C-alpha positions in Angstrom: 74.2 140.2 10.8 74.1 136.6 11.8 76.8 135.8 9.2 78.9 138.7 10.5 78.5 137.5 14.1 79.6 134.0 13.1 82.8 135.5 11.4 83.9 137.5 14.4 84.1 137.0 18.1 83.0 140.5 19.1 79.5 141.9 18.4 80.9 145.4 17.8 83.4 144.0 15.2 80.5 142.1 13.6 78.6 145.4 13.2 81.7 147.1 11.7 82.2 144.2 9.4 78.6 144.3 8.2 78.7 148.0 7.7 81.9 147.7 5.6 80.3 144.9 3.5 77.1 146.9 2.9 79.2 149.9 1.9 81.1 147.7 -0.6 77.8 146.3 -1.9 76.4 149.9 -2.3 79.6 150.9 -4.2 79.2 147.9 -6.5 75.4 148.2 -7.0 75.7 149.1 -10.7 77.9 146.0 -11.3 75.5 143.5 -9.7 73.5 141.9 -12.5 71.1 139.8 -10.6 69.6 141.7 -7.7 67.8 138.6 -6.6 71.1 137.1 -5.5 71.9 140.1 -3.3 72.1 138.0 -0.1 74.8 135.9 -1.6 76.7 138.9 -2.8 76.6 140.5 0.7 77.6 137.2 2.3 80.6 136.9 -0.1 81.5 140.6 0.7 81.4 139.7 4.4 83.7 136.8 4.0 86.1 138.6 1.7 86.3 141.6 4.0 86.8 139.5 7.1 89.5 137.5 5.2 91.3 140.8 4.3 91.1 142.0 7.9 92.5 138.7 9.1 95.4 138.9 6.7 96.2 142.5 7.6 95.9 142.1 11.3 98.9 142.8 13.4 99.7 140.7 16.4 99.9 143.3 19.2 99.2 140.9 22.1 101.3 138.1 23.5 101.1 135.8 26.4 103.1 136.3 29.5 103.3 135.0 33.1 102.3 138.3 34.7 100.0 141.0 33.5 102.1 144.2 33.5 100.7 147.1 35.4 99.9 150.1 33.2 101.8 153.2 34.2 99.2 155.9 34.8 100.1 159.5 34.9 98.3 161.6 37.5 95.3 163.1 35.8 94.3 166.6 36.4 90.9 167.6 37.6 88.4 169.4 35.5 89.3 172.8 36.9 93.0 172.3 36.1 92.2 171.1 32.6 89.9 174.1 31.9 92.6 176.4 33.3 95.2 174.8 30.9 92.8 175.2 27.9 92.2 178.8 28.8 95.9 179.5 29.1 96.6 177.7 25.8 93.9 179.8 24.0 95.3 183.1 25.5 98.8 182.1 24.3 97.4 181.3 20.8 95.7 184.7 20.7 99.0 186.4 21.4 100.6 184.8 18.3 100.8 187.0 15.1 97.7 186.8 12.9 99.2 184.6 10.2 100.7 182.1 12.7 97.6 182.0 14.8 95.5 181.3 11.7 97.8 178.4 10.7 97.9 176.9 14.2 94.1 177.1 14.5 93.5 175.5 11.1 96.1 172.8 11.7 95.4 171.8 15.3 92.0 173.2 16.3 90.3 172.5 12.9 92.5 169.4 12.3 93.3 170.3 8.6 96.4 168.9 6.9 99.3 171.1 5.9 98.2 170.9 2.3 94.6 171.9 3.2 95.8 174.7 5.3 98.2 176.0 2.6 95.4 175.9 0.0 92.9 177.6 2.3 95.4 180.4 3.0 96.8 180.6 -0.5 100.4 179.9 0.6 102.8 177.0 0.0 103.0 173.9 2.2 106.6 174.9 3.2 105.3 178.3 4.4 102.7 176.5 6.6 105.3 174.2 8.0 107.8 176.9 8.9 105.1 179.3 10.3 103.6 176.5 12.4 107.0 175.5 13.6 107.8 179.1 14.7 104.4 179.4 16.4 104.9 176.2 18.3 108.3 177.4 19.4 106.7 180.6 20.8 104.0 178.5 22.5 106.7 176.3 24.1 108.4 179.4 25.5 105.2 181.0 26.8 105.6 181.5 30.6 101.9 180.9 31.2 102.2 177.4 29.7 105.3 176.4 31.6 104.9 173.0 33.2 104.2 173.0 37.0 106.9 171.2 38.8 
């Protein structure tokens, strides 16, 4: 952990780095010939992993004179959020069985289109078109109309 902390500025990043390095060490366990040199192997994995992260990093921050204010949308209170979830679920239950199954698997269970197709025994194209039609029906549902 000390080596990971010295390679990163953030303690949370150090923990993630150490976890990744230990996972790589575990995956390569059978290839490590001298288990007495395990500390060196883990240290090398830490350095290599950090170097890879550094090379892959994207610069998403830049210096400016003023800090821009983040635009915040008005958030709804807990009762409004629950009412919206209930309305959404009622709208989903009004969909035809097949479309409802596909919407639930795709968006509530967070399965991919391929996983949904395999589970239901249909093609990926069928899932795409059925979900598209279902989302169209949900967009047109009067109970889900945005309040203006």
